[in-house]
TIBA-422477 format. One line per 3 residues: number of its first residue (from 1); their letters; for each residue x, z, y of C-alpha. Coordinates in Angstrom, 3 decimals, always signed. Each point is the difference from the previous one (the first is absolute). Example, Ala and Ser with C-alpha at 12.3 -4.5 7.8 and 13.67 -1.06 7.14 Angstrom:
TIBA-422477
1	as	+12.300,+7.800,-4.500; +1.370,-0.660,+3.440
This chain:
TIBA-422477
1	msd	+0.209,+0.235,+0.134; +1.215,-1.110,+3.041; +0.663,+2.630,+2.681
4	prr	-2.612,-0.133,+2.680; +2.495,+0.672,+2.685; +1.175,-3.489,-0.459
7	rvp	-3.583,-0.789,+1.261; +0.770,+1.066,+3.429; -0.244,-2.556,+2.922
10	rtd	+3.475,-0.610,+1.330; +0.600,+0.928,+3.850; +0.098,-3.420,+1.330
13	tll	-3.055,-1.184,-2.095; -2.106,+2.832,+1.943; +1.757,-0.811,+2.959
16	adp	-1.543,-3.231,+0.156; -3.524,+1.176,-0.905; -2.182,-1.686,+3.025
19	rlv	-1.402,+3.896,+0.324; +3.565,+1.924,+0.432; +1.499,-3.020,+2.203
22	eaq	-2.566,+0.763,+2.452; +0.612,+3.683,-0.299; +3.823,-1.130,+0.794
25	rvl	-0.979,-1.463,+2.871; -1.633,+3.102,+1.212; +1.777,+2.941,-1.328
28	gra	+3.889,-1.681,-0.682; +1.425,-1.437,-2.821; +2.236,+3.449,-0.630
31	lvk	-3.346,+2.084,-0.228; -2.085,-2.170,-2.223; +3.032,-0.573,-2.080
34	svi	+0.523,+4.093,-0.336; -4.072,+0.374,-1.062; +0.238,-2.789,-2.441
37	ada	+3.335,+1.717,-1.872; -1.956,+2.903,-0.158; -3.014,-1.351,-1.778
40	qrr	+2.530,-1.689,-2.450; +1.719,+3.028,-0.397; -3.480,+1.716,-1.043
43	ara	-0.770,-3.096,-2.222; +3.223,+0.295,-1.958; -1.059,+3.654,-0.338
46	gei	-3.085,-0.371,-1.108; -1.946,+1.217,+2.466; -1.585,-3.290,+0.912
49	epe	-0.960,-3.229,-1.971; +2.835,-2.992,+1.000; -2.787,-2.166,+0.621
52	rva	-0.981,+2.154,+2.996; +2.975,+0.541,+1.899; -0.833,-2.289,+2.742
55	eha	-3.113,+1.578,-0.128; +1.151,+3.452,+0.641; +3.019,-1.155,+2.179
58	lga	-3.054,-1.026,+2.403; -1.805,+3.297,-0.081; +2.939,+1.696,+0.726
61	lps	+0.875,-1.975,+3.130; -0.118,+2.037,+3.168; -2.702,-1.259,+2.717
64	tas	+2.918,-0.245,+2.630; +4.318,-0.357,+0.062; +0.115,+3.984,+1.039
67	slr	+0.445,+2.850,-2.808; -2.688,+1.911,+2.322; -3.593,+0.230,-1.203
70	pvi	-3.127,+0.374,+1.978; -1.222,+3.685,-0.964; -3.370,+1.407,-0.014
73	nat	+0.490,+3.251,+2.265; -2.544,+2.491,-1.592; +2.019,+3.151,+0.800
76	gvv	-2.209,+1.070,+3.057; +3.296,+0.341,+1.884; -0.475,-2.716,+3.022
79	vht	+3.234,-0.616,+1.076; +2.028,+0.532,-3.441; +3.963,-0.274,+0.742
82	nlg	+0.428,-1.317,-3.822; -2.616,-3.053,+0.226; +1.593,-1.373,+2.740
85	rap	-2.015,+2.259,+2.922; -2.335,-2.053,+2.343; -2.091,-2.717,-1.721
88	lsr	-0.264,-3.181,+2.576; -2.584,-1.235,+1.453; -1.302,-3.546,-1.068
91	aav	+0.279,-0.614,+3.487; +4.110,+1.068,-0.514; +0.656,-1.651,-3.410
94	dav	-1.333,-3.373,+1.504; +2.520,+0.624,+2.922; +2.709,+0.845,-2.208
97	vaa	-0.849,-3.642,-2.245; -0.456,-2.249,+3.227; +3.323,+1.804,+1.489
100	agt	+2.108,-0.876,-3.534; +0.883,-3.180,+1.022; +1.676,-1.522,+2.793
103	tdv	-1.544,+1.937,+3.420; +0.674,+0.257,+3.719; +1.225,+3.451,-0.725
106	eld	+2.975,-0.354,+2.801; -1.219,-2.945,+1.641; -2.372,-1.060,+2.862
109	ltt	-1.907,-3.031,-0.964; -0.876,-0.596,+3.635; +3.750,-0.283,+1.409
112	grr	+1.481,-1.071,-3.484; +2.344,+3.233,+1.054; +0.890,+3.043,-1.601
115	grr	-2.759,+2.920,+0.178; -0.168,+3.349,-0.254; +0.269,+0.961,-3.810
118	grg	-3.405,+2.373,-0.981; -1.659,-1.082,+3.326; -3.461,-0.266,-1.440
121	ala	+0.063,+3.259,-2.038; +2.017,+2.016,+3.121; -2.913,-0.823,+2.124
124	ala	-2.251,+1.052,-2.748; +1.747,+3.269,-0.333; -0.193,+0.346,+3.810
127	rav	-4.140,-0.736,+0.391; -0.415,+2.562,-2.807; +2.203,+2.759,+1.882
130	pla	-0.725,-1.203,+3.632; +1.736,+3.400,+1.076; +3.319,-1.109,-1.348
133	ggv	+2.527,-1.249,+2.639; +1.563,-2.340,-2.967; -0.241,-0.428,-3.594
136	hvv	+3.132,-1.023,-2.381; -0.210,-0.412,-3.957; +1.962,+0.671,-2.544
139	nnn	+0.235,-0.064,-3.881; -1.500,+3.558,-0.535; -0.565,+3.138,+1.768
142	aaa	+3.737,+1.948,-1.175; +1.198,-3.387,+1.483; -1.784,+0.651,+3.564
145	lll	+1.518,+3.810,-0.012; +3.366,-1.470,-1.208; +0.069,-2.371,+3.062
148	tal	-1.104,+2.613,+2.071; +2.715,+2.485,-0.677; +2.593,-2.954,+0.168
151	tla	-1.207,-1.082,+3.697; -1.149,+3.599,+1.778; +2.504,+2.167,-1.447
154	pgk	+3.130,-1.651,-1.320; +2.513,+3.094,-0.570; -2.674,+2.429,+1.299
157	eiv	-2.393,+2.525,-0.692; -3.242,-0.515,-1.352; -2.523,+2.982,+0.656
160	lsr	-2.316,+0.925,-2.731; -2.195,+2.701,-1.470; +1.524,+1.540,-3.484
163	gel	-3.662,+0.091,-1.436; +0.253,-4.010,+0.821; +2.849,-0.645,-2.330
166	vei	-2.218,-2.212,-2.200; +0.971,-1.478,-3.314; -2.301,-2.582,-1.217
169	gdg	-0.014,-2.299,-3.100; +2.580,-0.836,-2.367; +2.480,+3.127,+1.471
172	fri	-0.086,-1.858,+3.542; +1.126,+2.546,+2.291; -0.635,-0.793,+3.953
175	pel	+2.422,+2.353,+1.062; +2.653,-1.973,-2.148; -1.116,-3.258,+1.390
178	las	+0.835,+1.291,+3.378; +3.012,+1.208,-0.539; +1.508,-3.098,-1.351
181	tgs	-0.450,-1.694,+2.950; +2.806,+2.521,+1.749; -2.293,+2.045,+1.701
184	rlr	-0.341,+3.497,-0.360; -2.618,+2.090,-0.679; -0.892,+3.135,+2.009
187	evg	-2.848,+1.960,-1.917; -1.915,+2.512,+1.970; -2.745,+2.902,-0.929
190	ttn	-0.494,+0.899,-3.665; -1.608,-1.261,-3.028; -3.589,+1.253,+1.259
193	rts	+0.001,+0.418,+3.841; +1.875,-2.179,+3.014; -0.686,+0.429,+3.205
196	lrd	+0.425,-1.943,+3.052; +2.723,+2.335,+1.406; +1.905,-0.384,-3.223
199	yae	+0.042,-3.779,+1.096; +0.503,+0.572,+3.460; +3.178,+2.260,-0.787
202	aig	+1.685,-2.575,-2.092; -0.259,-3.028,+2.295; +2.998,-0.828,+1.742
205	pqt	+2.638,-2.492,+1.189; +0.445,-1.037,-3.966; -4.039,-0.268,-0.596
208	gfv	-0.826,-3.715,-1.002; -3.404,+0.716,-0.176; -2.651,+2.429,-1.381
211	lkv	-1.516,-1.258,-3.369; -3.305,+1.160,-1.174; -0.726,-0.969,-3.882
214	hps	-3.922,+0.195,-1.400; +0.931,+2.177,-3.353; -3.178,-2.765,-1.312
217	nfh	+0.661,+0.934,-3.852; -0.327,+3.772,+0.252; -1.759,+2.676,+2.069
220	vtg	+1.487,+3.451,+0.672; -2.635,+2.687,+0.767; -0.274,+3.851,+1.305
223	fts	+2.939,+1.397,+2.253; +0.436,-3.308,+1.531; +0.284,-1.580,+3.380
226	avs	+1.551,-3.533,+1.396; +0.290,-1.478,+3.009; -2.283,-2.949,+1.247
229	vae	+0.993,-3.283,+1.380; -1.428,+0.605,+3.387; +2.167,+3.029,+0.164
232	lss	+3.236,-1.616,-1.089; -0.475,-2.823,+2.536; +0.296,+2.585,+2.846
235	lda	+3.708,+0.290,-0.984; +3.241,-1.648,+1.395; +0.792,-2.345,-3.334
238	plv	-1.408,-3.040,-1.260; -2.872,+0.794,-2.304; -0.340,-1.923,-3.521
241	vdi	-3.169,+0.769,-2.030; -0.039,-1.284,-3.456; -3.198,-0.234,-0.868
244	gsg	+0.516,-1.346,-3.717; -3.340,-1.530,-1.221; -0.959,-2.634,+2.482
247	lla	-2.835,+1.321,+1.962; -0.237,-2.117,+3.028; -3.086,+1.842,+1.461
250	php	-1.934,+3.335,-1.188; -2.050,-0.697,-3.246; -3.281,+2.448,-0.156
253	llp	+0.713,+0.703,-3.800; +3.909,+0.991,+0.758; -0.422,+2.757,+2.954
256	dep	+3.537,+1.056,-0.704; +1.919,-2.704,-0.470; +2.039,-0.865,+2.990
259	dat	-0.382,-3.862,+1.531; +2.210,-1.895,+2.236; -3.035,-0.708,+2.939
262	tal	-0.074,+4.177,+0.400; +3.979,+0.749,-0.285; +0.473,-2.799,+2.239
265	rdg	-2.668,+1.602,+2.287; +1.290,+3.615,-0.542; +3.557,-1.555,+1.506
268	adl	+2.130,-1.150,-2.810; +2.657,-2.600,+1.226; +0.017,-1.444,-3.606
271	vta	-2.288,-0.257,-3.351; +0.973,-0.769,-3.442; -2.302,-0.805,-2.239
274	sgd	-0.247,-2.054,-3.460; -2.428,-3.120,-0.147; -0.647,+0.064,-3.773
277	kll	-1.881,+3.063,-0.063; -3.145,+1.177,+1.911; +0.315,-3.205,+2.053
280	ggp	-0.436,-1.698,-3.364; +2.811,-2.844,+0.707; +2.894,-1.134,-1.443
283	qag	+3.134,+2.192,-0.375; +1.268,+0.461,+3.673; +1.517,+2.379,+2.571
286	lll	-2.056,+0.061,+3.453; +1.712,+1.065,+2.831; -1.939,+0.625,+3.322
289	gda	+0.644,+1.588,+3.573; +1.860,-0.640,+3.331; +0.728,-3.184,+0.109
292	evi	+3.999,+0.268,+1.083; +0.369,+2.125,-2.961; -1.836,-2.634,-2.267
295	erl	+2.223,-2.954,+1.925; +3.340,+2.858,-1.020; -1.344,-0.096,-3.838
298	rrh	-0.246,-4.098,+0.094; +3.283,-0.282,+1.335; +2.114,+2.214,-2.149
301	paa	+1.976,-1.852,-2.263; -1.517,+1.543,-2.977; -3.450,-1.543,+0.705
304	ral	+1.159,-3.257,-1.677; +0.571,+1.884,-3.393; -3.677,+1.821,+0.262
307	rvd	-1.874,-2.606,+1.093; -2.864,-1.436,-2.218; -0.751,-3.445,-1.291
310	klt	-2.478,-2.591,+1.047; -2.514,+1.088,-3.009; +0.215,+3.851,+1.240
313	laa	-0.889,-1.208,+3.418; -2.948,-2.300,-1.128; -1.542,+3.183,-2.014
316	lea	+0.310,+2.237,+2.784; -1.065,-2.252,+2.866; -3.239,-0.621,-2.601
319	tlt	-0.661,+3.358,-1.059; -0.234,+1.141,+4.204; -2.033,-2.859,+0.966
322	gpp	-2.319,-0.971,-3.477; -2.561,+2.122,-1.866; +0.040,+3.756,-1.104
325	tpv	+2.705,+0.056,-2.595; -0.516,+1.448,-3.578; +1.416,+2.937,+1.048
328	aea	-2.566,+0.901,+3.242; -2.737,-1.035,-2.720; +1.030,+2.040,-2.485
331	lva	+0.178,+3.327,+2.337; -3.592,-0.787,+1.513; -1.748,-0.685,-3.475
334	dva	-3.201,+1.360,-0.311; -0.302,+2.546,-3.109; -3.264,-1.210,-1.034
337	alr	+0.839,-3.319,-0.143; +2.999,+0.627,-2.237; -2.133,+2.153,-2.419
340	ara	-2.191,-2.744,-0.017; +2.755,-2.439,-1.185; +1.216,+2.748,-2.616
343	esl	-3.413,+0.430,-1.621; -0.236,-3.919,-0.143; +3.339,-0.343,-1.455
346	aaa	-0.078,+2.901,-2.329; -3.660,-1.335,-1.622; +1.856,-3.298,-1.171
349	lpg	+2.992,+2.196,-1.055; +0.367,+2.084,-4.015; +0.833,+3.690,+0.651
352	arv	+0.073,-0.199,+3.934; -1.964,+2.360,+2.174; -0.056,+0.629,+3.769
355	vdc	+1.383,+2.605,+1.647; +0.484,+1.296,+3.757; +3.621,+0.285,+0.956
358	vaa	+2.468,+0.480,+2.997; +2.362,-2.673,+1.053; +2.728,+0.294,+2.074
361	vgg	+1.299,-1.782,+3.171; +3.685,-0.418,-1.487; +3.186,-1.573,+1.784
364	gga	+1.262,+3.387,+1.099; -3.359,-0.127,+2.339; -2.543,+2.498,+0.800
367	pdv	+0.937,+2.626,-3.244; -2.806,+1.964,+0.675; -2.751,-2.196,+0.117
370	rlp	-2.492,-0.314,-3.046; -1.653,-3.172,-0.369; -3.442,+0.499,-1.875
373	saa	+0.072,-2.400,-2.597; -1.588,-1.402,-3.872; +1.497,-1.673,-2.474
376	vsl	-0.761,-0.658,-3.731; +1.641,+2.132,-2.733; +1.337,-1.056,-3.311
379	pep	+1.880,+1.192,-2.828; +3.618,+0.846,+0.922; +1.409,-2.677,-2.047
382	yaa	-1.421,-2.875,+2.122; +2.316,+1.264,+2.685; +2.945,-1.244,-2.274
385	alr	-1.911,-3.344,-1.223; -1.253,-0.860,+3.815; +3.735,+0.123,+1.176
388	aas	+0.806,-2.635,-2.680; -2.804,-2.096,+0.814; -0.501,-3.173,+1.971
391	ppv	-0.085,+0.531,+2.694; +1.271,+3.643,-0.184; -2.399,+2.646,+0.955
394	vgr	+1.659,+3.490,+1.249; -2.368,+3.051,+0.074; +0.773,+3.407,-0.184
397	lea	-0.200,+2.712,-2.510; -2.082,+2.910,+1.004; -1.371,+2.862,-2.262
400	grc	+0.814,-2.173,-3.554; -1.858,-3.012,+1.359; +1.303,-3.199,+1.616
403	lld	-1.755,-0.458,+3.344; -0.414,-3.601,+1.631; -0.698,+1.078,+3.372
406	lrt	-2.186,-2.757,+1.918; +1.297,+1.192,+3.412; +3.464,-2.331,-0.120
409	vap	-1.809,-2.530,-2.199; -1.494,-3.060,+2.143; -3.479,-0.546,-0.978
412	edd	+0.948,-3.807,-0.980; +2.729,+1.776,-2.417; -3.301,+1.590,-2.132
415	all	-0.394,-2.513,-2.266; +3.719,-0.486,-0.800; +0.035,+3.977,-0.524
418	aaa	-2.745,-0.395,-2.574; +1.814,-2.694,-1.901; +2.914,+2.166,-0.034
421	vla	-1.810,+2.708,-1.671; -2.003,-1.857,-2.198; +3.359,-2.018,-1.605
424	css	+1.324,+3.871,-0.475; -2.599,+0.467,-1.475; -0.475,-2.750,-2.936
């Protein structure tokens, strides 16, 4: 009897299959060839029939040439760092696609001469925060703070409260970032209490600026005190406020979350923020404030190394000028509507039931805010099975159950969510 492995199609034969020829055009020859090789390996191991190698290779092809996979976020964390933070709006996605080819990113089509890079996005950001005399964009909020320290405090002191020596995800510490610029940190106050006098006594000829950092991913209670932006603005030193999560104006659901408009109104000379959190846009570092300070930042040699690309500029502008973002919609989602969706889904899914639950803002923003929500509750083993689904669904484990929190699932994705659960149930 002949060895069935001899029936496994040759690589060149498979690459000539019209269906795989088209896949090579879209995904590239190297990627398609690697998928074919895996299907051939499975056939030689007896896992699939040799005659079905082409079929299995076609089924295993990714939708794009990137290894990143679209995921349904059913965790209930609106801004989930591990899932890419803010999902872009349809308007922003369309803008990115349009900007992916040749664009007028630095060309004035009227004059035919070089134009200001990102002028549309910068104008949109300026309109969104009218109190800002100038605006600038870099590639994330850490870069915004880095550029600020390099520009305003080279070899000088940055005065900040000990209670605001913040560490965020993956061991990243803001004090270490600032120290890496050659600036010296002048810590004032104590972990739980800092007064205006503490700041005033630290300010001197070596002061580059006073920095106020919003401790967005934790909250200290009890015997505490902190100094407001309005109070700090009375001091004889430039005031930089890192609001972190990117709220540009007050939000009724987030009363304790600092925003750029209020910080500038209270006297901040410069505000830094993230673009991919509560703003709901792409990863970016936003700098808003005094026009002269912004121009100094823009002219610093490091600004070139920290600048954003055309895709980020396109997405940011569309986020600022377009319809409400997925983050904005998730924050204000109606609980009754979420429960109705959950009931509809649970009725069609074996072993499912509806539970009331609590969602979170996430992304290091508003840690004390609890967002009432509704979820489809499934047996715990579904959690791992759904992560392996297509598309993957990421829920959360709570009380021995897998919860699919609908506050972070777009209504148009309900059918995909149901199909993934049913596929795991068979």
